C-alpha positions as CSV (number, residue, x, y, z in Angstrom):
1,M,-94.9,-24.3,-66.8
2,T,-93.0,-27.5,-67.1
3,G,-89.6,-28.2,-68.7
4,D,-85.9,-28.7,-68.0
5,A,-84.5,-26.4,-65.4
6,S,-81.5,-25.6,-67.4
7,S,-83.7,-24.4,-70.3
8,R,-85.4,-22.0,-68.0
9,N,-82.1,-20.8,-66.4
10,P,-79.3,-19.5,-68.6
11,R,-76.9,-20.7,-65.9
12,G,-78.4,-24.1,-65.8
13,E,-75.4,-25.7,-67.6
14,A,-73.0,-24.3,-65.1
15,M,-75.3,-25.4,-62.2
16,N,-75.4,-29.0,-63.6
17,E,-71.6,-29.0,-63.8
18,I,-71.4,-28.0,-60.2
19,A,-73.9,-30.6,-59.1
20,L,-71.9,-33.2,-60.9
21,F,-69.2,-32.8,-58.3
22,D,-71.2,-32.1,-55.3
23,T,-69.6,-34.3,-52.6
24,R,-73.0,-35.1,-51.2
25,V,-73.7,-37.1,-54.4
26,D,-73.0,-40.8,-54.3
27,P,-69.7,-41.5,-56.1
28,S,-71.3,-44.4,-57.9
29,V,-73.7,-41.9,-59.4
30,L,-70.8,-39.6,-60.4
31,A,-69.1,-42.6,-62.0
32,A,-72.2,-43.4,-64.0
33,R,-72.3,-39.8,-65.3
34,L,-68.7,-39.9,-66.3
35,S,-68.5,-43.4,-67.8
36,D,-69.3,-42.2,-71.3
37,E,-66.8,-39.3,-71.4
38,R,-63.3,-39.5,-72.8
39,A,-60.5,-40.6,-70.4
40,P,-58.6,-37.3,-70.5
41,D,-61.8,-35.4,-69.7
42,I,-62.5,-37.8,-66.8
43,A,-59.0,-37.3,-65.5
44,E,-59.3,-33.5,-65.7
45,K,-62.5,-33.6,-63.7
46,L,-61.1,-36.0,-61.1
47,N,-58.4,-33.5,-60.4
48,D,-61.0,-31.3,-58.9
49,E,-61.9,-33.9,-56.3
50,A,-60.3,-35.1,-53.1
51,P,-58.2,-38.3,-53.5
52,E,-60.8,-40.4,-51.6
53,V,-63.7,-39.2,-53.8
54,A,-61.6,-39.7,-57.0
55,A,-60.8,-43.3,-55.8
56,A,-64.5,-44.0,-55.1
57,I,-65.4,-42.7,-58.6
58,L,-62.8,-44.9,-60.2
59,L,-64.2,-47.9,-58.4
60,G,-67.6,-47.2,-60.0
61,L,-66.2,-47.1,-63.5
62,P,-65.7,-50.3,-65.7
63,M,-62.3,-51.8,-65.2
64,E,-61.0,-51.0,-68.6
65,R,-62.2,-47.4,-68.4
66,A,-60.6,-46.9,-64.9
67,I,-57.3,-48.2,-66.2
68,E,-57.5,-45.9,-69.1
69,V,-58.1,-42.9,-66.8
70,L,-55.2,-43.9,-64.5
71,D,-53.0,-44.1,-67.5
72,Q,-53.6,-40.4,-68.4
73,P,-50.6,-38.1,-67.6
74,E,-53.1,-35.3,-67.0
75,L,-54.3,-37.1,-63.8
76,D,-52.7,-35.4,-60.8
77,C,-52.0,-37.0,-57.4
78,V,-52.2,-40.6,-58.8
79,A,-50.2,-42.0,-55.9
80,D,-52.7,-40.5,-53.4
81,I,-55.6,-42.0,-55.3
82,I,-53.9,-45.4,-55.6
83,E,-53.4,-45.5,-51.9
84,M,-57.1,-44.9,-51.3
85,L,-58.1,-47.9,-53.4
86,P,-58.5,-51.5,-52.1
87,R,-55.2,-53.4,-52.6
88,D,-56.8,-56.2,-54.6
89,R,-58.2,-53.8,-57.1
90,V,-55.0,-51.8,-57.3
91,A,-53.0,-54.8,-58.5
92,G,-55.5,-55.2,-61.4
93,Y,-55.4,-51.6,-62.3
94,L,-51.6,-51.4,-62.3
95,S,-51.2,-54.6,-64.3
96,G,-53.4,-53.1,-67.0
97,M,-51.6,-49.7,-67.1
98,S,-48.5,-49.0,-69.3
99,A,-45.3,-49.9,-67.6
100,D,-43.8,-46.4,-67.9
101,R,-46.9,-44.9,-66.2
102,V,-46.8,-47.6,-63.4
103,T,-43.1,-46.7,-62.9
104,D,-43.9,-43.1,-62.5
105,V,-46.6,-43.9,-59.9
106,F,-44.2,-46.1,-57.9
107,R,-41.7,-43.3,-57.7
108,E,-44.3,-41.2,-55.9
109,I,-45.5,-43.9,-53.4
110,E,-43.7,-44.0,-50.1
111,E,-42.5,-47.2,-48.4
112,P,-43.8,-49.6,-47.1
113,G,-46.8,-49.1,-49.5
114,R,-44.5,-49.3,-52.6
115,S,-43.1,-52.8,-51.6
116,D,-46.6,-54.1,-50.8
117,L,-47.9,-53.0,-54.2
118,R,-44.9,-54.4,-56.0
119,A,-45.4,-57.8,-54.5
120,R,-49.0,-57.8,-55.8
121,L,-48.1,-57.2,-59.4
122,D,-47.9,-60.0,-61.9
123,A,-44.3,-61.1,-62.8
124,E,-44.3,-59.4,-66.2
125,T,-45.4,-56.0,-64.9
126,R,-43.1,-56.3,-61.9
127,G,-40.1,-57.1,-64.1
128,A,-40.9,-54.1,-66.4
129,V,-41.2,-51.7,-63.5
130,D,-37.9,-52.9,-62.0
131,R,-36.1,-52.4,-65.3
132,L,-37.5,-48.9,-65.9
133,S,-36.9,-47.9,-62.3
134,A,-33.2,-48.6,-62.7
135,Y,-32.8,-45.6,-65.1
136,G,-32.3,-42.0,-63.9
137,E,-35.4,-39.7,-64.2
138,E,-33.9,-37.5,-66.9
139,T,-32.9,-40.4,-69.2
140,V,-34.7,-42.0,-72.1
141,G,-34.9,-45.3,-70.1
142,S,-37.2,-43.8,-67.5
143,L,-39.5,-42.5,-70.2
144,M,-39.8,-45.5,-72.5
145,T,-42.5,-48.1,-72.5
146,T,-42.1,-51.8,-72.9
147,E,-45.3,-52.4,-74.8
148,F,-44.3,-52.4,-78.5
149,V,-44.7,-54.7,-81.6
150,T,-41.8,-56.8,-82.9
151,V,-41.7,-59.5,-85.5
152,P,-38.9,-61.7,-86.9
153,G,-37.6,-60.9,-90.3
154,T,-38.8,-64.2,-91.7
155,W,-42.5,-63.4,-91.4
156,T,-44.7,-62.3,-94.2
157,V,-46.7,-59.1,-94.4
158,G,-49.9,-61.1,-93.7
159,Q,-48.5,-62.8,-90.6
160,T,-47.4,-59.4,-89.3
161,L,-50.8,-57.8,-89.8
162,E,-52.5,-60.8,-88.1
163,H,-50.1,-60.5,-85.1
164,I,-50.9,-56.8,-84.8
165,R,-54.6,-57.6,-84.7
166,H,-53.9,-60.1,-81.9
167,V,-51.7,-57.9,-79.6
168,E,-53.1,-54.4,-80.5
169,K,-54.9,-53.8,-77.2
170,T,-51.8,-54.5,-75.1
171,R,-49.4,-52.3,-77.0
172,E,-48.7,-48.6,-76.6
173,T,-48.6,-48.0,-80.3
174,I,-48.9,-50.1,-83.5
175,Y,-47.9,-47.5,-86.0
176,A,-44.3,-48.6,-86.0
177,I,-43.4,-52.3,-86.2
178,F,-39.8,-53.3,-85.4
179,V,-38.3,-56.2,-87.4
180,L,-35.7,-58.3,-85.6
181,D,-33.0,-60.6,-86.9
182,P,-34.4,-64.1,-86.3
183,R,-31.1,-65.4,-85.0
184,T,-29.7,-62.6,-82.8
185,R,-33.0,-60.8,-82.0
186,A,-31.2,-57.5,-82.9
187,L,-33.2,-54.6,-84.5
188,T,-32.8,-54.6,-88.3
189,K,-35.7,-52.5,-89.7
190,A,-38.6,-50.3,-88.6
191,V,-41.7,-50.6,-90.7
192,P,-44.5,-48.0,-90.7
193,L,-48.0,-49.5,-90.4
194,R,-49.0,-47.6,-93.6
195,R,-46.4,-49.7,-95.6
196,L,-47.7,-52.9,-94.2
197,I,-51.3,-52.2,-95.1
198,S,-50.3,-51.3,-98.7
199,G,-48.0,-54.4,-99.1
200,D,-48.8,-57.8,-100.6
201,P,-49.8,-60.2,-97.7
202,N,-47.6,-62.9,-99.2
203,D,-44.4,-60.8,-99.5
204,N,-41.8,-60.9,-96.8
205,V,-42.1,-58.1,-94.2
206,L,-38.7,-56.8,-95.1
207,S,-39.9,-56.1,-98.7
208,V,-42.0,-53.2,-97.4
209,A,-39.4,-51.9,-95.0
210,P,-37.5,-48.7,-95.8
211,G,-34.0,-49.3,-97.1
212,R,-32.2,-47.1,-94.5
213,R,-31.2,-48.3,-91.1
214,P,-33.7,-47.5,-88.3
215,L,-33.0,-44.7,-85.9
216,A,-32.5,-45.8,-82.3
217,V,-31.3,-44.4,-79.0
218,S,-29.6,-45.7,-75.9
219,P,-31.6,-46.0,-72.6
220,T,-29.0,-43.8,-70.9
221,A,-29.3,-41.0,-73.4
222,S,-30.9,-37.7,-72.4
223,R,-34.6,-37.0,-73.1
224,E,-33.5,-34.0,-75.1
225,E,-31.7,-36.3,-77.5
226,A,-34.7,-38.4,-78.0
227,A,-36.9,-35.3,-78.5
228,R,-34.4,-34.0,-81.1
229,L,-34.5,-37.2,-83.1
230,I,-38.3,-37.4,-82.9
231,S,-38.7,-33.8,-84.0
232,K,-36.1,-33.9,-86.7
233,Y,-37.3,-37.1,-88.4
234,D,-41.1,-36.8,-87.6
235,L,-41.1,-40.2,-85.8
236,L,-44.2,-41.6,-84.1
237,A,-42.0,-44.0,-82.0
238,L,-38.3,-44.2,-81.4
239,P,-36.8,-47.6,-80.4
240,V,-34.6,-47.8,-77.4
241,V,-31.8,-50.5,-77.8
242,D,-29.2,-52.0,-75.5
243,A,-25.5,-52.4,-76.3
244,V,-26.1,-55.4,-78.6
245,G,-29.0,-53.9,-80.5
246,H,-31.9,-55.6,-78.7
247,V,-35.0,-53.5,-78.5
248,I,-35.8,-52.9,-74.8
249,G,-38.5,-50.2,-75.2
250,I,-39.8,-47.4,-77.3
251,V,-40.4,-43.7,-76.7
252,T,-43.6,-42.4,-78.3
253,V,-44.2,-38.9,-79.5
254,G,-47.0,-38.6,-77.0
255,D,-44.8,-39.5,-74.1
256,M,-42.1,-37.1,-75.3
257,I,-44.6,-34.2,-75.6
258,D,-45.7,-34.8,-72.0
259,A,-42.1,-34.9,-70.8
260,M,-41.1,-31.8,-72.7
261,I,-44.1,-29.9,-71.4
262,E,-43.0,-30.8,-67.8
263,K,-39.4,-29.9,-68.5
264,Q,-40.3,-26.6,-70.1
265,T,-42.6,-25.8,-67.2
266,Q,-39.6,-26.3,-64.8
267,D,-37.4,-24.2,-67.0
268,V,-39.9,-21.3,-67.1
269,Q,-40.1,-21.4,-63.3
270,R,-36.4,-21.4,-63.0
271,F,-36.2,-18.4,-65.3
272,G,-38.3,-16.5,-62.7
273,G,-35.6,-17.1,-60.1
274,M,-37.1,-20.0,-58.0
275,E,-36.9,-23.8,-57.7
276,A,-39.1,-25.8,-60.0
277,L,-42.4,-26.9,-58.5
278,P,-42.9,-30.7,-58.4
279,E,-46.7,-30.4,-58.6
280,P,-49.4,-28.1,-60.1
281,Y,-49.5,-24.6,-58.6
282,M,-52.8,-25.2,-56.7
283,D,-51.6,-28.5,-55.2
284,I,-48.5,-27.0,-53.6
285,G,-48.7,-26.5,-49.9
286,F,-48.1,-23.1,-48.4
287,F,-44.8,-23.9,-46.7
288,T,-43.5,-25.9,-49.7
289,M,-44.2,-22.8,-51.8
290,I,-42.3,-20.6,-49.3
291,R,-39.3,-23.1,-49.4
292,K,-39.2,-23.2,-53.2
293,R,-39.2,-19.4,-53.5
294,A,-37.4,-18.1,-50.4
295,G,-34.0,-19.6,-51.1
296,W,-33.5,-17.9,-54.5
297,L,-35.2,-14.7,-53.3
298,C,-32.8,-14.4,-50.4
299,A,-29.8,-15.2,-52.6
300,L,-30.8,-12.5,-55.1
301,F,-31.4,-10.1,-52.2
302,L,-28.0,-10.7,-50.8
303,S,-26.5,-10.2,-54.3
304,E,-28.3,-6.9,-54.7
305,M,-26.6,-5.7,-51.5
306,L,-23.5,-5.4,-53.6
307,T,-25.4,-2.7,-55.5
308,A,-25.5,-0.7,-52.3
309,S,-21.8,-1.3,-51.7
310,A,-21.0,-0.1,-55.2
311,M,-23.0,3.1,-54.6
312,Q,-21.3,3.6,-51.2
313,G,-18.0,3.4,-53.1
314,F,-19.0,6.4,-55.2
315,E,-20.7,8.3,-52.4
316,G,-18.4,11.3,-52.9
317,E,-19.2,11.5,-56.6
318,L,-22.9,11.3,-55.9
319,E,-22.7,14.2,-53.4
320,K,-20.9,16.4,-56.0
321,A,-23.1,15.4,-59.0
322,I,-26.5,14.6,-57.6
323,V,-27.9,14.7,-61.1
324,L,-26.3,11.4,-61.8
325,T,-28.6,9.6,-59.5
326,L,-31.6,10.5,-61.7
327,F,-30.3,8.0,-64.3
328,I,-29.4,5.1,-62.1
329,P,-32.7,3.2,-62.6
330,L,-32.4,3.7,-66.3
331,I,-28.9,2.4,-66.4
332,M,-29.5,-0.6,-64.2
333,S,-32.7,-1.7,-66.0
334,S,-31.1,-1.4,-69.5
335,G,-28.2,-3.6,-68.6
336,G,-30.4,-6.2,-66.9
337,N,-32.8,-6.3,-69.9
338,S,-30.0,-6.8,-72.4
339,G,-28.5,-9.6,-70.2
340,S,-31.8,-11.3,-69.8
341,Q,-32.4,-11.2,-73.6
342,A,-29.1,-12.9,-74.3
343,T,-29.5,-15.5,-71.6
344,S,-32.9,-16.5,-72.8
345,L,-31.7,-16.8,-76.4
346,L,-28.7,-18.9,-75.5
347,I,-30.4,-21.2,-73.1
348,R,-32.9,-22.1,-75.8
349,A,-30.3,-22.5,-78.4
350,L,-28.3,-24.8,-76.2
351,A,-31.3,-26.9,-75.4
352,L,-32.2,-27.4,-79.1
353,H,-28.5,-28.2,-79.9
354,Q,-28.4,-25.2,-82.3
355,I,-25.0,-24.3,-80.6
356,R,-22.6,-26.3,-78.5
357,L,-20.1,-25.5,-75.8
358,R,-17.3,-25.2,-78.3
359,D,-19.2,-22.4,-80.0
360,W,-18.8,-20.0,-77.0
361,W,-16.2,-17.8,-78.8
362,R,-18.4,-17.5,-81.9
363,V,-21.3,-16.4,-79.7
364,A,-19.0,-13.9,-77.9
365,L,-17.9,-12.4,-81.2
366,R,-21.5,-12.1,-82.3
367,E,-22.8,-10.6,-79.0
368,L,-20.0,-8.0,-78.8
369,P,-21.0,-5.9,-81.8
370,T,-24.6,-6.6,-81.1
371,G,-24.3,-5.2,-77.6
372,I,-22.4,-2.2,-78.8
373,F,-25.0,-1.4,-81.5
374,L,-27.9,-1.9,-79.1
375,G,-26.2,0.2,-76.5
376,A,-25.6,2.9,-79.0
377,I,-29.3,2.9,-79.9
378,L,-30.3,3.3,-76.3
379,G,-27.6,5.9,-75.7
380,I,-28.8,8.0,-78.6
381,I,-32.4,7.8,-77.2
382,A,-31.2,8.9,-73.7
383,V,-29.1,11.8,-75.1
384,I,-32.1,13.0,-77.2
385,R,-34.3,12.8,-74.1
386,I,-31.9,14.9,-72.0
387,V,-31.4,17.5,-74.7
388,A,-35.2,17.7,-75.3
389,W,-36.0,18.1,-71.6
390,Q,-33.2,20.8,-71.2
391,K,-34.2,22.8,-74.3
392,L,-38.0,22.6,-73.5
393,G,-37.4,23.7,-70.0
394,L,-38.9,20.5,-68.5
395,Y,-35.9,20.0,-66.3
396,D,-32.6,21.8,-65.7
397,Y,-29.6,19.4,-65.7
398,G,-27.2,22.3,-64.9
399,E,-24.7,24.2,-66.9
400,H,-22.8,21.0,-67.8
401,W,-25.8,19.2,-69.2
402,P,-24.0,18.3,-72.5
403,L,-21.4,16.4,-70.5
404,V,-24.2,14.7,-68.4
405,A,-25.8,13.6,-71.7
406,A,-22.5,12.3,-73.0
407,T,-21.9,10.4,-69.7
408,V,-25.3,8.7,-69.8
409,G,-25.0,7.8,-73.6
410,A,-21.5,6.4,-73.3
411,A,-22.3,4.5,-70.1
412,L,-25.3,2.8,-71.8
413,V,-23.1,1.6,-74.6
414,G,-20.7,0.0,-72.1
415,I,-23.4,-1.5,-69.8
416,V,-25.6,-3.0,-72.6
417,T,-22.5,-4.5,-74.2
418,F,-21.4,-6.0,-70.9
419,G,-25.0,-7.2,-70.2
420,S,-25.1,-9.0,-73.6
421,L,-21.7,-10.6,-73.2
422,S,-22.2,-11.8,-69.6
423,G,-25.8,-12.9,-70.3
424,S,-24.6,-15.0,-73.3
425,M,-21.6,-16.5,-71.6
426,L,-23.2,-17.5,-68.3
427,P,-25.2,-20.4,-69.8
428,F,-22.0,-21.8,-71.3
429,L,-20.2,-21.5,-67.9
430,L,-23.0,-23.2,-66.1
431,Q,-23.3,-26.1,-68.6
432,R,-19.5,-26.5,-68.6
433,I,-19.4,-27.0,-64.8
434,G,-22.4,-29.4,-64.9
435,F,-25.4,-27.2,-63.9
436,D,-28.6,-26.7,-65.8
437,P,-28.3,-23.5,-67.9
438,A,-31.9,-22.7,-67.0
439,T,-30.7,-21.7,-63.5
440,A,-29.1,-18.7,-65.2
441,S,-32.4,-17.0,-64.7
442,A,-33.2,-13.5,-65.7
443,P,-33.2,-12.2,-62.1
444,F,-29.8,-13.7,-61.5
445,V,-28.3,-12.1,-64.7
446,A,-30.1,-8.8,-63.9
447,T,-28.5,-8.8,-60.4
448,L,-25.0,-9.4,-61.8
449,V,-25.4,-6.6,-64.4
450,D,-26.9,-4.2,-61.8
451,V,-23.7,-4.3,-59.8
452,T,-21.2,-4.1,-62.7
453,G,-23.5,-1.5,-64.4
454,L,-23.1,0.9,-61.6
455,V,-19.3,0.5,-61.6
456,I,-19.3,1.2,-65.4
457,Y,-21.6,4.2,-65.0
458,F,-19.6,5.9,-62.4
459,S,-16.3,5.1,-64.0
460,V,-17.5,6.7,-67.2
461,A,-18.7,9.7,-65.2
462,L,-15.3,10.1,-63.6
463,L,-13.7,10.2,-67.0
464,I,-16.1,12.7,-68.7
465,L,-17.0,14.9,-65.7
466,R,-13.6,15.2,-64.1
467,G,-12.8,18.8,-63.6
468,T,-16.4,20.0,-64.0
469,L,-19.0,18.4,-61.8
470,L,-16.5,15.9,-60.3
């Protein structure tokens, strides 16, 4: 029987996918198979290949398609791939890529390769890369692109549309056109493409511009500020202006989404109590992974030693009332959980500018009754549990079990309240002294509350059980 193998084998599609990236296949053949796919899909598949194979495949693609693939933020290890390519071809690729992407690539390439590639760039691309490289990695300037559309305020709608048709292929976006003062070259208006299309070709371009002043941001502003403006006003592109109002770049919504995903990934990793990973998980070397995780893990372990010290301080009480040890895990986890909740809420609120540093006292006044109420809920549940176990005969807490229940319930109120307060105040403290609030990770807060929680627990026990068990 004749026919396609994949039609006879239900796993044929998966087998074809595997065969596509069999390293024994000529890279030019792979390039031919990929040439009709979308650039993001090609980039994703190249991530599964060694840099030398990915470079060979790129060489087999048409020039414009290879540039489009290299411009994709989804493509990993771009610097390694670039270094595998012939130097004469690399210059052409880099010159065709967006300036912000080329700048990111140059940051990853080590010397002397970086200087060699820089010398091969055309003057326009080299100048753009030099300007963008001067800004810090967390600023808007490092994220902006220099490929945007500007026109003088004296042009007509028809002239502007004709200019867009002429430069469209070399611009990051054409959905926002920035109108400049013909004399000072300062930004005066931002015109959406929709308004241009619907306008009379003979009218002045300013006639279709919104009446309000355009939003803009400084190149030294934080990426979070640009993200806030883009999100709040639903912008497709945000102009970046210098001190005199000249447009030096734009930040597109696509670039901002990529930057925010990267930033949030780093924050999530810090929440787990470790340093942020600079590369995807599967690309991180074994010893790099150890280095990123061991430091925080050791710091947290040393901090937890204080828990042992706290328990040693109450060793006598523990010997007299061994029943108290049964509730130590319950007490410690409840305080840590409440602290982690508050920390997560406050870090996000600070990042979104929903609250500011000056609002710390308002947050404290809000978290204090919240912590008391949450602690009371947990305390009531704990008391009910102790009473139920005692009455049902599931466990005997001794003749003073009502006092034991009162101790656990009261301690939970204090510990959960302290956890909520400390967890909410720690992000403010870290931001005030210049640290990223994301470093107030859940494990760090839990460790802090563990130690203080034990002190609160045994202090309450001394007050309630003095003269009976203690």
